N, C-alpha and C positions, 0 to 999 in steps of 0.2 A: 504494500500500500504506500510506503514511503517513496517508492520509485515513481508512482503516479503524481505525487505532490510536487516533485521537482521538474517534471516535464513541462515544456512549453506547449502551446496548442498544436503545433505541427508535429512534435514528437508524439503527442497523445494520439493524433490522427494516424500516424505510422504504426503505433502500438496496436490500436484497434484493428487496422488493416491486417497486421501480422497474425493477430488472434483469429480473425475470420478465415484467413488462408489455412491456418493450422487445422481448423475444423472442417475444411473441405470446400469453402467458397472460393470463387474467382472474384478478385477485387480489382477495380479500376479506380485509381485516384484521379480526381478532377483537378483542374488548375487552381492554384492557391491565390486567386485574384481578390477575393472578398470574403470576409468572415460570415456573410449571410448566405453564401452559396452552398450547394451540395458538396459534401466532402468525399463521399465514396459511392460508387455504384457496385453493388454486390449481387452476384448471380450464383445459382446452383443449378447445374444442368442435369435435371432429372427427366428422363424420357417421358414419364407419365405426367408429372406436374412441375414444369420448369418454374423457378422462383427468381424474382428480381426485386431487390431492395434498393432504395435511395436513402442514404444516410448522411445526416449532418452532424458531425462530431463537435461537441462543446465540452470544454474542460472548465469547471467552476472551482474556485478555491474554497468557497463557503457553501452553506446550505442554499438550496434553490427552493 
């Protein structure tokens, strides 16, 4: 948990992308142009039910 506290927003986004890849998702990072944009496009190629997620990563220091 301490590792998460010291990450900046881009490192946190990379960390989330790595976790998703490890559990079998394909991850495409979007351009880091604006903090309001989509961070990751995540897919899982299942022949019966393909899945696609659009993720916006946010790292907060306090309670939300």
